[in-house]
N, C-alpha and C positions, 0 to 999 in steps of 0.2 A: 503493499500499499505507499503512496505516495501522499505526503500530507501538503497543505496550501503552502508552507513555508519550504518545501522540496525535501523534506525529511524522508527518507525510505524506512518503513516498518515491515519487517518480514514475519510471518506467523504461519503455526502449523494449523491452527483453527482459530475462527473469529465468530463471535455473535454480534448480530446486528441488533441493536436496541436503539435506533435513532429516533423513534417515537413520532409524533405528530406536532402540527402547528395549527393555530387558529389564526389565519389571515385576517379575518373580519373583527376578531376579538381580541387583541393584545393583552387585555385586562386579564384575560384566563390564561393565556400562554404567550409570554413575551417573545417578539421578533427581533428585538434589538439589546436588549439586556443580557450582558456577559458576566455578570458579577452580582453578588448580593446588594452591595451599595446601588448599582444602577437599577436593580429591579426594586428597591425600595424607593427611590426617587421617581421611578415610572409610576409606582402604586400610588404615592402621594399625589401626583399629577392627576391622576384619574379621580382620586378622592375630592381633590379640590373642584374639578369641574362637576362631579356628581353633586356635591354639596351647593355650589351655585346654580345648578339646574332646577327649573321649576316643574317641567314636563318632560319624562323621560320614557322613550320608547324602546321596547326589547323586542327584537324579529327573533323568533323562533322559539317554540313552547316545548323544546326538550328539556333533558335534565338540567342543562346549564343556564337555559332562559327561565325555567321554572324557579330554579334555586335564587338566581339574580332577582327575579320579581320579588319572590319573598323576603330576601334580606334586605333590600332597597325599601319596600313598603313597610316593613318593620322597623326600619331604622329611622326613615325620613317620613313620617307621618303626614306631612304638610304636602309632599310631592304628589303630583299625579303620575302613576304607573300604569303603562299601557303594553301589554304583552299579547302580540299577535302570532299567530300561527297558521301555517297553510292546509293542515289536517283538521278533521272533524272534532279531534280530542287532542288535549294536552298528553305529553309523555307517550307518542307514539310506540307501540311496541309492550307498553305495560298492560297488565289487567284492567278491566274497565272499571273495576272497583278503585285502583290507585288512581286511573284517570280522574274518576269523579270525585275522589277525595281532595286530590291536589287542586282540582279547579275550586272546590269548595272553600278549601282553606285559604287560597290566594284571594278570592273575592271578598271573604271576609276581612282580609287585611286592606280591602279598598283598591286591589289590582283590577284594571279594566282588560276583560279579556275578549279579544275577538277571533273566532275561528275560522276557518275556510276563507282565508284571506291571504292576499299576495300584496303588502305595500312596498312600493318602489319610490326611490327619490325622484321627484320632477325638478330638474334643474331651473326650469324656468320661474317657478314659484318657490323654490326651496322649502319643498314641503313633501310629505310621503303619502303617495294615492293608493288606495287599494284598486287593483285590476278589476276585482269583482263587483265594485260598487262606484259609489261617487264619494265615498268618505274620504276625507282628507285629516292627515294630522301634522302639526307644527310643532314637534318637540325642540327642546333645548339641547338634549342629548340623546344620541341614538346607540344602543348596544346589539349589534348584531350576532347572535349565537345560533348560527345556520350550519355549524358541522366544522370538523377538522380535515386536516390534508395531511396523507403521510410524509415524511421528510425523507424523501428518495432522491433529489436531485443529484447526490454524489454516486447514484447508481445508473443515472440515464446513459452515461457516455459507453461503459463497458459492460454493464451487467442488466440491461434493461429486459433481457429474456427472462429474469428470476421472478419479474413484477407481473401481476395480473391486470385486468381491466381498470381495475380501482386503484391501482398504483401500490398494491401491496404485495410483499414477498410471499412468494408461494412455498409452504413447507408442508412436510409430511407428518406423520402421528409421533414422530420424535422430536419435532421442531427443527429439523434438518431441511435447508433450503434445497428443493427438488432440483437436482441437476448439477449440485456442487455439494460434493461429499465433506468438505471441511468447514462448510457455512451453515451458521443456524441463525434464527430469528424469532424474536419474541416481541410482545408488547403491540403498541398501536402500528408499528411499521409491518406487521406479520398477519398474513391470514389464518389464524390459529383456528377460528371457528368457534370463538365464543367472544361475549360481550367485551368492548374496550373499556375497560375500568381498571383504576390503578392496582386494587388488591389482586386482581387476576394477573397483572403483569408481574408482581411479586411473586406469585405461586409459580407461574411459567419459569421466573429466574432460578427459583429454588430448585424445580424440576431439573432445568437443563444445566445447572451446576453439578449436580449430582451425576446425571447422564454423561457428561463429558468425561468426569473422573472415571466413570465405570468403564466408558468405552477405551480410555487410555490404559485402563489395567485389563483390557480385553475381556470384560465381563459383559454379561447379556444386559440390554436395556429395554424397559418396558415402555410402551405406549404412552403418552400425556394423556390423562383423564381430564377431558373438558368438563368445566363446570357448569352447572345450571345456572340460569340467569336469576343473579339476585341483586337488588339495589337498595339504597337508603337515600331518599330525596329530601332534604330539608326545604321546607316553606316558609323561612323566616326563622326566628330564634326559639318560636314555643312550639311550632307544628311541623308537620311532615307525614312521609309516608314509607313504609317498609314493605318491599314485595320479596317473598323467596317462592322456592317452587310449591310450597305447601298453604301459605297464606299470604294476605295482604293485611297490613295493620297501621293504626296511627299511634300505637301505645307510644306514649311519651318516654320510656325507659329506654325503649329500642329506639327511638328516634334521636334521642339525645347522645345516642353512641357517638354519631358523627356532628352533631349539632353544637356540641360544648366548644370545639375548636378544630372542625371540619378535617379531624385526623393529622392535624400538622404535628401535634406533641409525639403521636404514635410514630410517624413517619422519621422525625427527626431523631427519635431514640434509636430506630432501627439502623440509620444510615450513620449515626455518631458513634457507632460501637467500634 
């Protein structure tokens, strides 16, 4: 591998875990900050803008959009928060109960929810117009939570053949890159076959670390066991929904697992070891 500074790094095996980016929402995943100080400065700038805004438009009613709407509406009760979503219900892919409960919780916080809508910027009027109606919004701040893109630019020139149509790396049941015996991939960059959630990337990493060690010891490796869909979505600091393969709940004790600090302490402790 040749780095941008010209340094050449040789390897026997490589794990590609380059993740994803949020081009439309640097608040969630920075595109420019390369240090903790840079990221802190960036977040302070976002906060200042948020604090000064009167009307806030959030485009995209998935997990990120719903969480953002809830946090903002809970913290800034004097602001008009509007959440628009193209689908017929928030949290596409979740159970109907989870969708209904999240919708109800957000509305109780004062969030204005507009479903089956597609708001686009009109440069002439500097407003957002719905393609399906005549509704127009003129927000002070817009947060576009319409999805991530895999960080695969460094693969395009020489390894585009390991990517699928969505730009994800194709892996087999041991997370080995198809067609490259000494390449592995995990997390948001890989087509693993399970949800793109942080805790699942951690599980993939644990599995892969053990598997690589076993292979180097000439031992057999079991296939990675895909995890069923589970999610915890706070809608503000007092409410939220939990979905597992067995039940959907709004139990405060369960919701509070993530709510108290969004897993920041847990993640810090794990990586600070």
